[in-house]
N, C-alpha and C positions, 0 to 999 in steps of 0.2 A: 342747147346741141349737145355739147359737152357733153358724153361720160353716160348717151341715149342708147350705144350701141354695145355698150363693155362683155356682154357674152360674147362679143365674136371673136373677143382676142382672146377667150378660159386655154382655149387647147397651147396658146405658144408659147417657147422659152422664152420667153423675155417679157415682162412684162410691163402690161398696155396700161395708159392713164389714163390718155382722153381723146375727144377730136373735138374737132374745130376747124366752121367753116369761114374764111378768113373775108368775113362784108366790104372788106375797099374795095377788095377785086372786082371787075367786072368778069373772069373768068372760071371763075368758079371753083380757087384751091382750095381744097381738104386735107389739113393734117393730121398725122397724127399724132400719136406723146407715145415714147415708150421709157423706159426707163433707160440711162444712160449703161452703154456697151463701151469696157473698156478697148476693145483690139478695138474699135470703131463700126462705122454701120457698113452695112454694103459696098455701096458708089463708094471708099476710103479705100475699101481690097485691094477691086478692080483700078482704082486709082496705083494701087503698090503697084500690082503687075504693069500695069502700062508706065510701068515710072522706072518697072523691073527692081524694084524695090523691096519685091517675093518675088522666089520662083515663077513661071509661068503653071499653070494648074494642067495636069495630066486630064484624061480622058474620064477618069473614073470622079473624078475630085469635077468636074462640070458636069456629068448626068448628077451629082449626086445633092447640087447647087438649083440645077433645071428642075430637078423631079420633087423637093424643099420649097417652090417657087411655086412649084403645080399646084402641088396638094396644098398650101397655104391657100388661093388664089378658090381654089376651086371648094373650100371651104366656106373663107370669105360669101362665096353665092350659098354653097348651102342655107348658111342662117339669115344671111338679108334678100333668100326670093322667095 
């Protein structure tokens, strides 16, 4: 199944490599493999804020992330549906 939906990620800034489902789990785990991001992933970024190693986001920055996430989800749904 790896790579069968590569066109979904053609608009992203981070390079998409492959995706796959883990057949060893009954909970239908789905993984997406992207290029390495030097500053870490979004979860890492949020953990840094939680640990207060970087400043808390202001309202404008929060809305920027919300909009980017929403646009990404909308794009994936438009390609898959």
